[in-house]
Each structure stands twice: as C-alpha cells, then as structure tokens.
Steps between C-alpha positions, in 0.01 A plus 500: 500500500868426557631175354634230732876460471733236635710594806815460290373749242384745767830497688722503190321805360509677833868433571600592145327838517632575849851415379473726196356776717783475752762492226362810330502694827880478483505735202394857428136546403579669169741219411228245581256686276749480214550127563124442504464694175764279333317189620178647363663556162620139498151378589358714220730336245457143628122496551345532153141434609500774766695734274234457231220568751667820614566616143145418392345682796708813446450505123123463541489776763720740304423424134663828394842396636772366268627148564833613647328709768267211585800270540690751716206553738441125514860431602503777759171382648649156565805664654274705726310187600818327615615811683170508688500136603874448557594833659216733596288235672800374699619837632173691542453429871863576585542812293167681526444580867337776705819708480647401161200504266574852362831361366315261270157645431356836416145619457377627166146618425279332762164667427370516857630160607686624807202706611279192512768307686552775757127522561477119525231486233416163340662463159558233237845513341569321174809454289617272221805284433691814408802643680528356851149409611623363835661833591179705493316358799826425678617863488164635616515259794857606581402869520223417745195418289464119497336350195328162472597333171330209331741233373505139394704275733799324346479126442812446710400558867857568617560761232157646563569537874843656441389747234183581691711590801708741291193660344336550840816611679405870502128489562343393172255211536451232235160337452481180299243483225306212647196634687632856504180691422359521857842608630533773238152626578581521872820695425319756286217536751755575773671771291792293372666476160517193277718441196468283190716409204222556251628389160471124540300295253161427661400207283209446263246634752684827562391843386650575157618860471742679267871465571743618231227483238399143582239357733660361815333301777496680837370410844172657609586497872688833504212695349243320712690583820531866400130522417383323812708712738502820290877539522739637236746293301851642471711358217873541557837348422865506600725573199867401508734794438814470286522122538586526871334406827330838496128548449247776450150439640219664304121487473373478143128536574248535783155354433251657740144379569358809331679398179298181461176614664327599174656239274258257328716206614711613800683168537608498137606865522713444813667189363572659163634817660748335734623287209550824310706631792717187496547546126620855566751366755635257244525764230708709740751214544429215252834332570392453864184299428469124545420434135567132546177442688192400301280805550282428194480122539123480564269618224140625517223257418422644158861450391507144632186427299630675189227765508515877447507724806154535657331834458457540877875473551564751223254733671690465829825588327341812353401621849865519610576873475873465428448285189441667165266347244802401291659322796179309571477399135857369511428295814189352337684423178787336686264287708309391191826406332598286799158335491543422133853369557376262772223370269617551140183346355273745686484851354550776759302804387482852624316419823160629388333160486598371846316577822 
C-alpha cells in the first residue's frame, strides 16, 4: 500500500512537478525531448548504482553484444526514460485528442485487435515497460474504445489525483491494484477490455518463466483471468519513432483460448508466451526498455536453496513449442549456475537429481 507522507512532502513534490510541467509547456515538444535526454545522460553518469544495474541487465540479456553496444543502449534507455516521465507524460492529454491523434500515432500490425474492439468483444491487453506503455490504452480510448488499465496508485495523493485525471481525460479508466480482481472480472463479463503492464517482478511466489534466457517471476493473475473467461490476450506496444513524440502501435502476439486448450499446463504456457511477446517487443527497440527496473530480482525456490533445477520445471520448459532443446539446456545451466553462486558450498548439478 501507499506510504504515509507528511503534508510538507506531499505539497512540495506536487508543486515542484506542476511548476516543471508548466515551465516545459512554454517550449517546443522536440526541444523538451532533447532537454530530457540531456538530463537522462547526466543522470546516467552521476548514478553509478543504477548505471551498473542497467549495464548488467542488458549484458545478461544480450551476451553476444560487445561492451560498447551495451553501454550505448544503456545510456539511450535512460534518456528515453526521462523523455517519457518529463515530457510524454506531461503532454499526452493535451496533444493526443479525438482530432489530433493521427499526428502523433500510427497503427502498425495489429493482428485482429481493431476487429475485437469494433465488435466489443472482451479482451486482455498486455504490454511491458517498453516504448510508451501509457500511450497504448490511452490512444485506444481516444479513438472510441475505452480500456480499463490496472495501475498502482502513487504514494503522493495530490500527484496521483493530478496524473490520474490526465490519464482518464479521454475515456481510459484506471483501476488500482488493491481489490481489483472482482472489478476486472465484471468488465470482461460485460464485454469490456482490460490492460496490464505484465513485466513486473511478482516476488518469490510468482510463476517463473523464461525471459531473455533467465527465469523471471511473473504474476499468475493474467493467465488465470484469460482461462476463467476464455478470452484472448493481445500483447502490444507503442514504439517511439526517430526520437520524437511519434509512436507506432503494434501487436506482437495474440494468445487465443484454443492455443492453450491442449497444453499440459495452460497457465504456465500463457505466462511464458506473453513474456516471450514482451521479449520480442524489447528486441525490436532495446533502447526503449526500462532496464533500470529489477525484473529478475526474485529467484525460484531451487536457486534460493542452492539446488539444481527440478525435473518437473525442466519438463515444463520442454513443453514450450518455441524453445529448442539447446535453449532449454542453456536456461537450465544458467539457473543452476545462479543456484551455485548463491550457495557456493552446495554443488548445483545438471537437474537430474531434484524433483
């Protein structure tokens, strides 16, 4: 839940952000994006701990990349982050309206998305912290297809109220995470659409699925909702074009109920597949991903205990049709290495002895 803050802290944060927002509205959007990028570069140089996290995450996800490319993508990802928070978030409601949205967004490959919207069919949309995740549901709402998005409320109630008003200005509805499940179920049962940012770390009790060759903890709720209501999951993202306030909206994958119907573990299949779709989004624009967040923070139980990967988990990985045997072997080997690193005195074997 949100942390309690003193009134002085709440008001000082709120007034500071409103002042910066008003000041930046005095300048051209492209100029503001350049300014935000420069501030991002400064932050990158002056924040060694976050810089290291970004570099480590990128290097681990793209082990074939040379160090100079890793560093370049790391720096640009921080620039993109500042452009999102300092510029895009502040101008979205003013710039993208019912009449102006074609000036700033265009549709790429949507894989049946518009058809479902036009027919008012229940759908689960997911995206990751790649490109402009706020723009997706907002644009769909602007063009006449309101989306209900799940989001965590900000700790500062004044900032939360202000930003919530901007996000809901054109028809999108924000649902806070606390007690959201019954609301989401009602929306789907009435033919509505719900949206999730689906690449957050779900903690030690999450479902661990492959993400860039490593196991990553993911929430079970998305797959459970899809299975219960037999609705498809559409994975899409908004990619920034040429460093400007211009975006292309595309669907990377559509996971239909028939796709998981015959799977030995439908929930694992769904969760692994939408994580694969998010990985594909990131590979399409790695400099636009929020590499600073701790996607791989939580580790599966066998790694925490310093044990080899259980055979049942290896078997689940081998049921995923897009993974080759060599890719599964690399995931297992990497996990066993992490288990051994967390408990150097405990040997981490090949995974054959653990159940």
